[in-house]
Kinemage of the C-alpha trace (Angstrom):
@kinemage 1
@onewidth
@group {chain A} dominant
@subgroup {mainchain}
@vectorlist {calphas} color= white
{ca met a 1} P 82.425 20.988 79.502
{ca ile a 2} L 85.306 22.047 81.747
{ca leu a 3} L 88.648 22.835 80.142
{ca asp a 4} L 91.669 23.379 82.401
{ca glu a 5} L 94.430 25.399 80.700
{ca pro a 6} L 93.354 24.061 77.276
{ca thr a 7} L 95.839 26.147 75.281
{ca ala a 8} L 98.836 26.117 77.646
{ca ala a 9} L 101.042 23.844 75.545
{ca leu a 10} L 99.694 24.787 72.109
{ca gly a 11} L 101.015 26.898 69.294
{ca val a 12} L 99.140 29.730 67.628
{ca thr a 13} L 97.335 27.554 65.062
{ca gln a 14} L 96.304 24.899 67.578
{ca thr a 15} L 95.136 27.587 70.023
{ca arg a 16} L 92.910 29.083 67.335
{ca val a 17} L 91.366 25.641 66.742
{ca val a 18} L 90.603 25.211 70.455
{ca leu a 19} L 89.102 28.707 70.772
{ca asp a 20} L 86.998 28.119 67.663
{ca leu a 21} L 85.753 24.839 69.185
{ca ile a 22} L 84.785 26.651 72.399
{ca arg a 23} L 82.825 29.199 70.343
{ca glu a 24} L 81.088 26.404 68.386
{ca leu a 25} L 80.077 24.632 71.597
{ca lys a 26} L 78.759 27.909 73.000
{ca asp a 27} L 76.754 28.486 69.805
{ca gln a 28} L 75.208 25.032 70.304
{ca gly a 29} L 74.122 25.998 73.811
{ca ile a 30} L 76.736 23.896 75.559
{ca ala a 31} L 78.216 25.496 78.672
{ca val a 32} L 81.995 25.645 78.668
{ca ile a 33} L 84.074 26.550 81.704
{ca val a 34} L 87.613 27.569 80.807
{ca val a 35} L 90.190 27.664 83.595
{ca ser a 36} L 93.154 29.614 82.304
{ca his a 37} L 95.874 32.091 83.146
{ca asn a 38} L 95.981 33.123 79.485
{ca leu a 39} L 93.775 36.176 79.726
{ca asn a 40} L 93.857 36.849 75.983
{ca asp a 41} L 92.250 33.451 75.416
{ca val a 42} L 89.728 33.990 78.213
{ca phe a 43} L 88.659 37.394 76.902
{ca ala a 44} L 88.401 35.949 73.379
{ca val a 45} L 85.718 33.409 74.331
{ca ala a 46} L 84.163 34.357 77.677
{ca asp a 47} L 80.693 35.737 78.292
{ca arg a 48} L 81.103 35.751 82.077
{ca met a 49} L 84.140 35.586 84.301
{ca ala a 50} L 84.940 34.417 87.803
{ca val a 51} L 88.297 35.493 89.204
{ca leu a 52} L 89.950 33.582 92.031
{ca his a 53} L 92.684 34.650 94.426
{ca leu a 54} L 94.210 31.941 96.613
{ca gly a 55} L 91.272 29.649 95.833
{ca gln a 56} L 88.597 32.167 96.793
{ca val a 57} L 86.210 33.862 94.355
{ca val a 58} L 86.977 37.593 94.455
{ca ala a 59} L 84.934 38.759 91.456
{ca val a 60} L 82.184 37.408 89.214
{ca gly a 61} L 80.332 39.041 86.376
{ca pro a 62} L 79.909 39.650 82.671
{ca lys a 63} L 83.106 39.966 80.668
{ca tyr a 64} L 82.440 43.624 79.901
{ca gly a 65} L 82.835 44.348 83.632
{ca phe a 66} L 86.525 43.467 83.479
{ca asp a 67} L 89.684 44.360 81.649
{ca ile a 68} L 92.980 42.465 81.650
{ca glu a 69} L 94.575 44.825 84.168
{ca ser a 70} L 91.716 44.468 86.668
{ca val a 71} L 91.799 40.673 86.362
{ca val a 72} L 95.559 40.631 86.977
{ca asp a 73} L 95.049 42.846 90.054
{ca leu a 74} L 92.314 40.549 91.349
{ca met a 75} L 94.280 37.355 90.701
{ca thr a 76} L 97.450 38.614 92.349
{ca thr a 77} L 96.134 40.705 95.259
{ca gly a 78} L 92.467 39.797 95.656
{ca thr a 79} L 91.359 43.381 95.034
{ca ser a 80} L 91.392 45.989 92.308
{ca lys a 81} L 90.881 49.717 92.454
{ca arg a 82} L 90.123 49.804 88.752
{ca pro a 83} L 86.529 50.834 88.036
{ca ser a 84} L 85.874 47.893 85.709
{ca ala a 85} L 86.452 45.224 88.370
{ca ser a 86} L 83.361 43.648 89.960
{ca ser a 87} L 83.186 42.153 93.418
{ca pro a 88} L 81.168 38.937 93.832
{ca glu a 89} L 78.430 40.845 95.668
{ca gln a 90} L 78.066 43.410 92.858
{ca ser a 91} L 77.907 40.941 89.987
{ca ser a 92} L 74.336 39.692 90.145
{ca gly a 93} L 72.915 40.665 93.474
{ca ser a 94} L 73.581 37.244 94.977
{ca ser a 95} L 76.313 35.624 97.006
{ca ser a 96} L 79.875 34.967 95.918
{ca glu a 97} L 79.174 31.228 95.724
{ca gln a 98} L 78.123 31.432 92.065
């Protein structure tokens, strides 16, 4: 399932419902891709992250390899000097086309 900005126009209660649904789908083994600028929501439900800058993948990896500040750096500049940020090449030993 692909969700594009699923919580953008929602209030706190409705956002919680959507995030709970994403977790339920994940628990059922259903892959969910969440496209969002709301990093709190992303970090609440993600296992892995892919960060884009100007339409190009600049980092991919497990959520624990990122923090909000590194993701903001990557989204806005394409790079991050923070130690938690992962480049596409570092994430899994394969290309950035993941």
